[in-house]
N, CA, C, O and the ligand as a Tripos MOL2 file, in Angstrom:
@<TRIPOS>MOLECULE
protein
  249   247    63     0     0
PROTEIN
NO_CHARGES

@<TRIPOS>ATOM
      1 N          17.3290   11.7590  -14.7350 N.3       1 MET1
      2 CA         17.2630   10.6110  -14.4000 C.3       1 MET1
      3 C          16.2400    9.9680  -13.7570 C.2       1 MET1
      4 O          16.0570   10.4960  -12.6600 O.2       1 MET1
      5 N          15.3180    8.8390  -14.0150 N.am      2 ARG2
      6 CA         14.2910    8.5530  -13.3520 C.3       2 ARG2
      7 C          14.5290    7.6170  -12.0950 C.2       2 ARG2
      8 O          15.2830    6.6530  -12.2290 O.2       2 ARG2
      9 N          14.0420    7.8120  -11.1350 N.am      3 ARG3
     10 CA         14.2740    7.0240   -9.9800 C.3       3 ARG3
     11 C          12.9390    5.7960   -9.9800 C.2       3 ARG3
     12 O          11.7870    6.1700  -10.1980 O.2       3 ARG3
     13 N          13.2200    4.5160   -9.7470 N.am      4 HIS4
     14 CA         12.1500    3.7360   -9.8050 C.3       4 HIS4
     15 C          11.7010    3.2000   -8.3540 C.2       4 HIS4
     16 O          11.9840    2.0970   -7.8880 O.2       4 HIS4
     17 N          10.9570    4.1930   -7.7490 N.am      5 TRP5
     18 CA         10.4350    3.9090   -6.5650 C.3       5 TRP5
     19 C           9.3250    2.5950   -6.4510 C.2       5 TRP5
     20 O           9.1680    1.8460   -5.4860 O.2       5 TRP5
     21 N           8.6200    2.5800   -7.7610 N.am      6 ASN6
     22 CA          7.7060    1.8360   -8.0850 C.3       6 ASN6
     23 C           8.0240    0.1730   -8.1320 C.2       6 ASN6
     24 O           7.7440   -0.5740   -9.0700 O.2       6 ASN6
     25 N           8.6710   -0.1910   -6.8910 N.am      7 ALA7
     26 CA          9.1860   -1.5360   -6.6750 C.3       7 ALA7
     27 C           7.7810   -2.5170   -6.8040 C.2       7 ALA7
     28 O           6.6130   -2.2030   -6.5720 O.2       7 ALA7
     29 N           8.2830   -3.6750   -7.2090 N.am      8 LYS8
     30 CA          6.9910   -4.4670   -7.4900 C.3       8 LYS8
     31 C           6.4030   -5.1280   -6.1600 C.2       8 LYS8
     32 O           7.1570   -5.6270   -5.3250 O.2       8 LYS8
     33 N           5.0160   -5.1070   -6.0080 N.am      9 LEU9
     34 CA          4.2840   -5.4110   -5.1840 C.3       9 LEU9
     35 C           3.4170   -6.7250   -5.4900 C.2       9 LEU9
     36 O           3.0530   -6.9830   -6.6370 O.2       9 LEU9
     37 N           3.1790   -7.3570   -4.6400 N.am     10 THR10
     38 CA          2.1380   -8.4200   -4.9070 C.3      10 THR10
     39 C           0.7000   -7.9270   -4.5910 C.2      10 THR10
     40 O           0.4750   -7.0900   -3.7170 O.2      10 THR10
     41 N          -0.2080   -8.4740   -5.3200 N.am     11 VAL11
     42 CA         -1.8110   -7.9970   -4.7840 C.3      11 VAL11
     43 C          -1.6470   -8.1730   -3.3210 C.2      11 VAL11
     44 O          -1.8740   -7.2110   -2.5880 O.2      11 VAL11
     45 N          -1.2640   -9.3400   -2.8170 N.am     12 GLU12
     46 CA         -1.4640   -9.5780   -1.5300 C.3      12 GLU12
     47 C          -0.7110   -8.2740   -0.7220 C.2      12 GLU12
     48 O          -1.3420   -7.6580    0.1370 O.2      12 GLU12
     49 N           0.4600   -7.9680   -1.0140 N.am     13 GLN13
     50 CA          1.1810   -6.9280   -0.2630 C.3      13 GLN13
     51 C           0.2190   -5.7150   -0.5280 C.2      13 GLN13
     52 O           0.0480   -5.0900    0.5190 O.2      13 GLN13
     53 N          -0.3790   -5.2470   -1.4640 N.am     14 VAL14
     54 CA         -0.9310   -4.0460   -1.6210 C.3      14 VAL14
     55 C          -2.3620   -4.1110   -0.8460 C.2      14 VAL14
     56 O          -2.8860   -3.1040   -0.3710 O.2      14 VAL14
     57 N          -2.9550   -5.4650   -0.7720 N.am     15 VAL15
     58 CA         -4.3220   -5.3160    0.0750 C.3      15 VAL15
     59 C          -3.8230   -5.3340    1.5990 C.2      15 VAL15
     60 O          -4.4440   -4.7500    2.4870 O.2      15 VAL15
     61 N          -2.6440   -6.0580    1.8180 N.am     16 GLU16
     62 CA         -2.3250   -5.9510    3.2730 C.3      16 GLU16
     63 C          -1.8770   -4.6270    3.7320 C.2      16 GLU16
     64 O          -2.0370   -4.3240    4.9150 O.2      16 GLU16
     65 N          -1.3570   -3.8520    2.9430 N.am     17 LEU17
     66 CA         -0.8660   -2.4890    3.1380 C.3      17 LEU17
     67 C          -1.9740   -1.5620    3.6350 C.2      17 LEU17
     68 O          -1.9630   -0.8280    4.6220 O.2      17 LEU17
     69 N          -3.0010   -1.7760    2.6630 N.am     18 ARG18
     70 CA         -4.2240   -0.9360    2.8060 C.3      18 ARG18
     71 C          -5.1700   -1.3680    3.9730 C.2      18 ARG18
     72 O          -5.9000   -0.5720    4.5630 O.2      18 ARG18
     73 N          -5.0840   -2.7820    4.2660 N.am     19 ARG19
     74 CA         -5.9550   -3.1370    5.5310 C.3      19 ARG19
     75 C          -5.1880   -2.7120    6.7550 C.2      19 ARG19
     76 O          -5.8810   -2.3880    7.7200 O.2      19 ARG19
     77 N          -3.8420   -2.6560    6.8900 N.am     20 LEU20
     78 CA         -2.9200   -2.1870    7.9810 C.3      20 LEU20
     79 C          -3.2690   -0.7230    8.2710 C.2      20 LEU20
     80 O          -3.4080   -0.2120    9.3820 O.2      20 LEU20
     81 N          -3.3980   -0.0690    6.9230 N.am     21 HIS21
     82 CA         -3.6720    1.5310    7.0870 C.3      21 HIS21
     83 C          -5.0570    1.9370    7.3690 C.2      21 HIS21
     84 O          -5.4070    2.6630    8.2990 O.2      21 HIS21
     85 N          -5.9290    1.3140    6.3370 N.am     22 TYR22
     86 CA         -7.2270    1.7490    6.5620 C.3      22 TYR22
     87 C          -8.1790    1.2280    7.7630 C.2      22 TYR22
     88 O          -9.0170    1.8680    8.3970 O.2      22 TYR22
     89 N          -7.8300   -0.0140    7.8730 N.am     23 ASP23
     90 CA         -8.6120   -0.9260    8.7760 C.3      23 ASP23
     91 C          -8.1330   -0.9150   10.2190 C.2      23 ASP23
     92 O          -8.9160   -0.8210   11.1640 O.2      23 ASP23
     93 N          -6.8270   -1.0130   10.3480 N.am     24 LEU24
     94 CA         -6.3090   -1.1190   11.6810 C.3      24 LEU24
     95 C          -5.4320    0.2730   11.9420 C.2      24 LEU24
     96 O          -4.8640    0.3340   13.0320 O.2      24 LEU24
     97 N          -5.3170    1.1150   11.2550 N.am     25 GLY25
     98 CA         -5.0730    2.5470   11.5330 C.3      25 GLY25
     99 C          -3.6700    2.7340   11.7010 C.2      25 GLY25
    100 O          -3.1910    3.7460   12.2120 O.2      25 GLY25
    101 N          -2.9910    1.7420   11.2640 N.am     26 LEU26
    102 CA         -1.3410    1.9130   11.3690 C.3      26 LEU26
    103 C          -1.1330    3.1670   10.2520 C.2      26 LEU26
    104 O          -1.8170    3.2430    9.2310 O.2      26 LEU26
    105 N          -0.1250    4.0940   10.5960 N.am     27 CYS27
    106 CA          0.3840    5.0430    9.7030 C.3      27 CYS27
    107 C           1.0510    4.3800    8.5990 C.2      27 CYS27
    108 O           1.4340    3.2240    8.7720 O.2      27 CYS27
    109 N           1.2490    4.9910    7.4270 N.am     28 LYS28
    110 CA          1.6220    4.4390    6.1740 C.3      28 LYS28
    111 C           3.2910    3.8490    6.3350 C.2      28 LYS28
    112 O           3.7640    2.8340    5.8240 O.2      28 LYS28
    113 N           3.8930    4.7400    7.1170 N.am     29 ARG29
    114 CA          5.3500    4.1530    7.3520 C.3      29 ARG29
    115 C           5.1130    2.8240    8.1070 C.2      29 ARG29
    116 O           5.5810    1.8530    7.5130 O.2      29 ARG29
    117 N           4.5420    2.5760    9.1880 N.am     30 CYS30
    118 CA          4.3520    1.4440   10.0530 C.3      30 CYS30
    119 C           3.8120    0.2870    9.0000 C.2      30 CYS30
    120 O           4.3200   -0.8340    9.0050 O.2      30 CYS30
    121 N           2.9270    0.5860    8.2530 N.am     31 ALA31
    122 CA          2.4530   -0.3990    7.5280 C.3      31 ALA31
    123 C           3.3770   -0.8540    6.5150 C.2      31 ALA31
    124 O           3.2930   -2.0120    6.1050 O.2      31 ALA31
    125 N           4.3470    0.0290    6.0220 N.am     32 ALA32
    126 CA          5.4140   -0.3440    5.0520 C.3      32 ALA32
    127 C           6.2900   -1.2540    5.8310 C.2      32 ALA32
    128 O           6.7140   -2.2710    5.2820 O.2      32 ALA32
    129 N           6.6120   -0.9700    7.1070 N.am     33 LYS33
    130 CA          7.6240   -1.7270    7.7860 C.3      33 LYS33
    131 C           6.8180   -3.0990    7.9570 C.2      33 LYS33
    132 O           7.3020   -4.1210    7.4710 O.2      33 LYS33
    133 N           5.6020   -3.1410    8.6370 N.am     34 VAL34
    134 CA          5.1760   -4.5210    8.6970 C.3      34 VAL34
    135 C           5.1390   -5.4450    7.5470 C.2      34 VAL34
    136 O           5.3210   -6.6580    7.6470 O.2      34 VAL34
    137 N           4.8680   -4.7410    6.3290 N.am     35 VAL35
    138 CA          4.8180   -5.7310    5.1610 C.3      35 VAL35
    139 C           6.3990   -5.8030    4.4050 C.2      35 VAL35
    140 O           6.7370   -6.6750    3.6040 O.2      35 VAL35
    141 N           7.1510   -4.7970    4.8210 N.am     36 GLY36
    142 CA          8.6260   -5.0380    4.3730 C.3      36 GLY36
    143 C           8.9700   -4.4140    2.7940 C.2      36 GLY36
    144 O           9.8640   -4.7160    2.0030 O.2      36 GLY36
    145 N           8.1500   -3.6790    2.7260 N.am     37 VAL37
    146 CA          8.4690   -2.9440    1.4240 C.3      37 VAL37
    147 C           8.8620   -1.3910    1.5150 C.2      37 VAL37
    148 O           8.5440   -0.7490    2.5170 O.2      37 VAL37
    149 N           9.5650   -0.7920    0.4450 N.am     38 PRO38
    150 CA          9.8570    0.5580    0.8060 C.3      38 PRO38
    151 C           8.7650    1.6080    0.9970 C.2      38 PRO38
    152 O           7.7730    1.5700    0.2690 O.2      38 PRO38
    153 N           8.9070    2.6290    2.0270 N.am     39 ARG39
    154 CA          7.9850    3.4650    2.3140 C.3      39 ARG39
    155 C           7.1760    4.2540    1.3920 C.2      39 ARG39
    156 O           5.9800    4.5150    1.5170 O.2      39 ARG39
    157 N           8.0960    4.6640    0.2900 N.am     40 GLN40
    158 CA          7.5910    5.2120   -0.8160 C.3      40 GLN40
    159 C           6.5000    4.4770   -1.8020 C.2      40 GLN40
    160 O           5.4720    4.9190   -2.3130 O.2      40 GLN40
    161 N           7.1680    3.0910   -1.8750 N.am     41 THR41
    162 CA          6.2070    2.1310   -2.5980 C.3      41 THR41
    163 C           4.8230    2.0560   -1.7220 C.2      41 THR41
    164 O           3.7120    2.0070   -2.2520 O.2      41 THR41
    165 N           5.0310    2.0550   -0.3960 N.am     42 ALA42
    166 CA          3.6180    1.5610    0.3710 C.3      42 ALA42
    167 C           2.9520    2.9420    0.3980 C.2      42 ALA42
    168 O           1.7340    2.8480    0.5490 O.2      42 ALA42
    169 N           3.3490    4.0370    0.3070 N.am     43 TYR43
    170 CA          2.5580    5.2510    0.2210 C.3      43 TYR43
    171 C           1.7970    5.1790   -1.2590 C.2      43 TYR43
    172 O           0.5930    5.3950   -1.3920 O.2      43 TYR43
    173 N           2.5320    4.9030   -2.1430 N.am     44 ASP44
    174 CA          1.8230    4.8860   -3.5570 C.3      44 ASP44
    175 C           0.7440    3.9250   -3.6030 C.2      44 ASP44
    176 O          -0.3010    4.2640   -4.1590 O.2      44 ASP44
    177 N           0.8600    2.6760   -3.0540 N.am     45 ALA45
    178 CA         -0.0880    1.8400   -3.2560 C.3      45 ALA45
    179 C          -1.1980    2.1750   -2.2660 C.2      45 ALA45
    180 O          -2.3440    1.9630   -2.6640 O.2      45 ALA45
    181 N          -1.0530    2.6070   -1.1820 N.am     46 ILE46
    182 CA         -1.9120    3.0650    0.0500 C.3      46 ILE46
    183 C          -2.9050    4.3320   -0.5100 C.2      46 ILE46
    184 O          -4.0840    4.4310   -0.1700 O.2      46 ILE46
    185 N          -2.3030    5.1670   -1.3190 N.am     47 VAL47
    186 CA         -3.2520    6.3260   -1.6000 C.3      47 VAL47
    187 C          -3.7260    5.9530   -3.0520 C.2      47 VAL47
    188 O          -4.3980    6.7790   -3.6680 O.2      47 VAL47
    189 N          -3.4260    4.8200   -3.5930 N.am     48 PHE48
    190 CA         -3.9470    4.4060   -4.8790 C.3      48 PHE48
    191 C          -3.5390    5.2970   -6.2320 C.2      48 PHE48
    192 O          -4.1850    5.6370   -7.2240 O.2      48 PHE48
    193 N          -1.9720    5.5440   -5.7430 N.am     49 GLN49
    194 CA         -1.3150    6.2830   -7.2180 C.3      49 GLN49
    195 C          -1.0490    4.9810   -7.9570 C.2      49 GLN49
    196 O          -0.9360    5.0280   -9.1810 O.2      49 GLN49
    197 N          -0.9580    4.0170   -7.4230 N.am     50 THR50
    198 CA         -0.5030    2.6350   -8.4300 C.3      50 THR50
    199 C          -1.5810    1.3650   -7.6680 C.2      50 THR50
    200 O          -1.9790    1.1450   -6.5250 O.2      50 THR50
    201 N          -1.7030    0.9330   -8.5820 N.am     51 TRP51
    202 CA         -2.4530   -0.5510   -8.1350 C.3      51 TRP51
    203 C          -3.8620   -0.0200   -8.1140 C.2      51 TRP51
    204 O          -4.6910   -0.4100   -7.2920 O.2      51 TRP51
    205 N          -4.1070    0.8720   -9.0340 N.am     52 ARG52
    206 CA         -5.7970    1.2680   -8.7390 C.3      52 ARG52
    207 C          -6.7700    0.2840   -9.1160 C.2      52 ARG52
    208 O          -7.9500    0.3080   -8.7630 O.2      52 ARG52
    209 N          -6.1250   -0.7580   -9.9930 N.am     53 HIS53
    210 CA         -7.3230   -1.9180  -10.3170 C.3      53 HIS53
    211 C          -7.4110   -2.5910   -9.0930 C.2      53 HIS53
    212 O          -8.4410   -3.2560   -8.9860 O.2      53 HIS53
    213 N          -6.6550   -2.6230   -8.1460 N.am     54 VAL54
    214 CA         -6.8300   -3.5870   -6.9200 C.3      54 VAL54
    215 C          -7.9910   -2.8670   -6.0420 C.2      54 VAL54
    216 O          -7.8190   -1.7430   -5.5690 O.2      54 VAL54
    217 N          -9.0310   -3.5120   -5.8880 N.am     55 GLU55
    218 CA        -10.0660   -3.1480   -5.0250 C.3      55 GLU55
    219 C         -10.2480   -4.0760   -3.8990 C.2      55 GLU55
    220 O         -10.3500   -5.2940   -4.0500 O.2      55 GLU55
    221 N         -10.2890   -3.4250   -2.6830 N.am     56 ASP56
    222 CA        -10.6100   -4.3210   -1.7320 C.3      56 ASP56
    223 C         -11.8480   -3.4720   -1.0580 C.2      56 ASP56
    224 O         -11.8090   -2.2800   -0.7510 O.2      56 ASP56
    225 N         -12.9880   -4.4010   -0.8990 N.am     57 SER57
    226 CA        -14.0290   -3.7680   -0.6460 C.3      57 SER57
    227 C         -14.1030   -3.3370    0.7270 C.2      57 SER57
    228 O         -14.7260   -2.3230    1.0430 O.2      57 SER57
    229 N         -13.4990   -4.0580    1.5480 N.am     58 ALA58
    230 CA        -13.3140   -3.1910    3.1010 C.3      58 ALA58
    231 C         -12.6990   -2.0080    3.2120 C.2      58 ALA58
    232 O         -12.8460   -1.2520    4.1720 O.2      58 ALA58
    233 N         -11.8570   -1.7570    2.0640 N.am     59 THR59
    234 CA        -11.1100   -0.4550    2.1520 C.3      59 THR59
    235 C         -11.9600    0.5390    1.4260 C.2      59 THR59
    236 O         -12.0570    1.6470    1.9530 O.2      59 THR59
    237 N         -12.5160    0.3480    0.4330 N.am     60 VAL60
    238 CA        -13.3800    0.9670   -0.1670 C.3      60 VAL60
    239 C         -14.5460    1.3160    0.4380 C.2      60 VAL60
    240 O         -15.0010    2.4310    0.1830 O.2      60 VAL60
    241 N         -15.1830    0.5300    1.2590 N.am     61 ALA61
    242 CA        -16.4780    0.8360    2.0090 C.3      61 ALA61
    243 C         -16.1130    1.9980    3.2500 C.2      61 ALA61
    244 O         -16.9590    2.7960    3.6530 O.2      61 ALA61
    245 N         -14.8700    1.9440    3.7110 N.am     62 SER62
    246 CA        -14.3650    2.9080    4.5340 C.3      62 SER62
    247 C         -14.2390    4.4120    3.9540 C.2      62 SER62
    248 O         -13.7880    5.3120    4.6630 O.2      62 SER62
    249 ZN          3.4720    4.7250   12.6190 Zn       63 ZN63
@<TRIPOS>BOND
     1     1     2 1
     2     2     3 1
     3     3     4 2
     4     3     5 am
     5     5     6 1
     6     6     7 1
     7     7     8 2
     8     7     9 am
     9     9    10 1
    10    10    11 1
    11    11    12 2
    12    11    13 am
    13    13    14 1
    14    14    15 1
    15    15    16 2
    16    15    17 am
    17    17    18 1
    18    18    19 1
    19    19    20 2
    20    19    21 am
    21    21    22 1
    22    22    23 1
    23    23    24 2
    24    23    25 am
    25    25    26 1
    26    26    27 1
    27    27    28 2
    28    27    29 am
    29    29    30 1
    30    30    31 1
    31    31    32 2
    32    31    33 am
    33    33    34 1
    34    34    35 1
    35    35    36 2
    36    35    37 am
    37    37    38 1
    38    38    39 1
    39    39    40 2
    40    39    41 am
    41    41    42 1
    42    42    43 1
    43    43    44 2
    44    43    45 am
    45    45    46 1
    46    46    47 1
    47    47    48 2
    48    47    49 am
    49    49    50 1
    50    50    51 1
    51    51    52 2
    52    51    53 am
    53    53    54 1
    54    54    55 1
    55    55    56 2
    56    55    57 am
    57    57    58 1
    58    58    59 1
    59    59    60 2
    60    59    61 am
    61    61    62 1
    62    62    63 1
    63    63    64 2
    64    63    65 am
    65    65    66 1
    66    66    67 1
    67    67    68 2
    68    67    69 am
    69    69    70 1
    70    70    71 1
    71    71    72 2
    72    71    73 am
    73    73    74 1
    74    74    75 1
    75    75    76 2
    76    75    77 am
    77    77    78 1
    78    78    79 1
    79    79    80 2
    80    79    81 am
    81    81    82 1
    82    82    83 1
    83    83    84 2
    84    83    85 am
    85    85    86 1
    86    86    87 1
    87    87    88 2
    88    87    89 am
    89    89    90 1
    90    90    91 1
    91    91    92 2
    92    91    93 am
    93    93    94 1
    94    94    95 1
    95    95    96 2
    96    95    97 am
    97    97    98 1
    98    98    99 1
    99    99   100 2
   100    99   101 am
   101   101   102 1
   102   102   103 1
   103   103   104 2
   104   103   105 am
   105   105   106 1
   106   106   107 1
   107   107   108 2
   108   107   109 am
   109   109   110 1
   110   110   111 1
   111   111   112 2
   112   111   113 am
   113   113   114 1
   114   114   115 1
   115   115   116 2
   116   115   117 am
   117   117   118 1
   118   118   119 1
   119   119   120 2
   120   119   121 am
   121   121   122 1
   122   122   123 1
   123   123   124 2
   124   123   125 am
   125   125   126 1
   126   126   127 1
   127   127   128 2
   128   127   129 am
   129   129   130 1
   130   130   131 1
   131   131   132 2
   132   131   133 am
   133   133   134 1
   134   134   135 1
   135   135   136 2
   136   135   137 am
   137   137   138 1
   138   138   139 1
   139   139   140 2
   140   139   141 am
   141   141   142 1
   142   142   143 1
   143   143   144 2
   144   143   145 am
   145   145   146 1
   146   146   147 1
   147   147   148 2
   148   147   149 am
   149   149   150 1
   150   150   151 1
   151   151   152 2
   152   151   153 am
   153   153   154 1
   154   154   155 1
   155   155   156 2
   156   155   157 am
   157   157   158 1
   158   158   159 1
   159   159   160 2
   160   159   161 am
   161   161   162 1
   162   162   163 1
   163   163   164 2
   164   163   165 am
   165   165   166 1
   166   166   167 1
   167   167   168 2
   168   167   169 am
   169   169   170 1
   170   170   171 1
   171   171   172 2
   172   171   173 am
   173   173   174 1
   174   174   175 1
   175   175   176 2
   176   175   177 am
   177   177   178 1
   178   178   179 1
   179   179   180 2
   180   179   181 am
   181   181   182 1
   182   182   183 1
   183   183   184 2
   184   183   185 am
   185   185   186 1
   186   186   187 1
   187   187   188 2
   188   187   189 am
   189   189   190 1
   190   190   191 1
   191   191   192 2
   192   191   193 am
   193   193   194 1
   194   194   195 1
   195   195   196 2
   196   195   197 am
   197   197   198 1
   198   198   199 1
   199   199   200 2
   200   199   201 am
   201   201   202 1
   202   202   203 1
   203   203   204 2
   204   203   205 am
   205   205   206 1
   206   206   207 1
   207   207   208 2
   208   207   209 am
   209   209   210 1
   210   210   211 1
   211   211   212 2
   212   211   213 am
   213   213   214 1
   214   214   215 1
   215   215   216 2
   216   215   217 am
   217   217   218 1
   218   218   219 1
   219   219   220 2
   220   219   221 am
   221   221   222 1
   222   222   223 1
   223   223   224 2
   224   223   225 am
   225   225   226 1
   226   226   227 1
   227   227   228 2
   228   227   229 am
   229   229   230 1
   230   230   231 1
   231   231   232 2
   232   231   233 am
   233   233   234 1
   234   234   235 1
   235   235   236 2
   236   235   237 am
   237   237   238 1
   238   238   239 1
   239   239   240 2
   240   239   241 am
   241   241   242 1
   242   242   243 1
   243   243   244 2
   244   243   245 am
   245   245   246 1
   246   246   247 1
   247   247   248 2
@<TRIPOS>SUBSTRUCTURE
     1 MET1         2 RESIDUE 1 A MET
     2 ARG2         6 RESIDUE 1 A ARG
     3 ARG3        10 RESIDUE 1 A ARG
     4 HIS4        14 RESIDUE 1 A HIS
     5 TRP5        18 RESIDUE 1 A TRP
     6 ASN6        22 RESIDUE 1 A ASN
     7 ALA7        26 RESIDUE 1 A ALA
     8 LYS8        30 RESIDUE 1 A LYS
     9 LEU9        34 RESIDUE 1 A LEU
    10 THR10       38 RESIDUE 1 A THR
    11 VAL11       42 RESIDUE 1 A VAL
    12 GLU12       46 RESIDUE 1 A GLU
    13 GLN13       50 RESIDUE 1 A GLN
    14 VAL14       54 RESIDUE 1 A VAL
    15 VAL15       58 RESIDUE 1 A VAL
    16 GLU16       62 RESIDUE 1 A GLU
    17 LEU17       66 RESIDUE 1 A LEU
    18 ARG18       70 RESIDUE 1 A ARG
    19 ARG19       74 RESIDUE 1 A ARG
    20 LEU20       78 RESIDUE 1 A LEU
    21 HIS21       82 RESIDUE 1 A HIS
    22 TYR22       86 RESIDUE 1 A TYR
    23 ASP23       90 RESIDUE 1 A ASP
    24 LEU24       94 RESIDUE 1 A LEU
    25 GLY25       98 RESIDUE 1 A GLY
    26 LEU26      102 RESIDUE 1 A LEU
    27 CYS27      106 RESIDUE 1 A CYS
    28 LYS28      110 RESIDUE 1 A LYS
    29 ARG29      114 RESIDUE 1 A ARG
    30 CYS30      118 RESIDUE 1 A CYS
    31 ALA31      122 RESIDUE 1 A ALA
    32 ALA32      126 RESIDUE 1 A ALA
    33 LYS33      130 RESIDUE 1 A LYS
    34 VAL34      134 RESIDUE 1 A VAL
    35 VAL35      138 RESIDUE 1 A VAL
    36 GLY36      142 RESIDUE 1 A GLY
    37 VAL37      146 RESIDUE 1 A VAL
    38 PRO38      150 RESIDUE 1 A PRO
    39 ARG39      154 RESIDUE 1 A ARG
    40 GLN40      158 RESIDUE 1 A GLN
    41 THR41      162 RESIDUE 1 A THR
    42 ALA42      166 RESIDUE 1 A ALA
    43 TYR43      170 RESIDUE 1 A TYR
    44 ASP44      174 RESIDUE 1 A ASP
    45 ALA45      178 RESIDUE 1 A ALA
    46 ILE46      182 RESIDUE 1 A ILE
    47 VAL47      186 RESIDUE 1 A VAL
    48 PHE48      190 RESIDUE 1 A PHE
    49 GLN49      194 RESIDUE 1 A GLN
    50 THR50      198 RESIDUE 1 A THR
    51 TRP51      202 RESIDUE 1 A TRP
    52 ARG52      206 RESIDUE 1 A ARG
    53 HIS53      210 RESIDUE 1 A HIS
    54 VAL54      214 RESIDUE 1 A VAL
    55 GLU55      218 RESIDUE 1 A GLU
    56 ASP56      222 RESIDUE 1 A ASP
    57 SER57      226 RESIDUE 1 A SER
    58 ALA58      230 RESIDUE 1 A ALA
    59 THR59      234 RESIDUE 1 A THR
    60 VAL60      238 RESIDUE 1 A VAL
    61 ALA61      242 RESIDUE 1 A ALA
    62 SER62      246 RESIDUE 1 A SER
    63 ZN63       249 GROUP 0 **** ****
């Protein structure tokens, strides 16, 4: 059975998660809490396992 961790995120949520983590230095768990998404979903988005096509210049630059 396959678990669907990959809950739907909006582009805004993905960008916000990365901003919180990479720019503001929140850990992934706190970033997930702030944005209000499941931790694993946030992890995946933050580490670019998913949403690879979303590029945030501020994130990429760091
Ligand atoms: Zn934290």
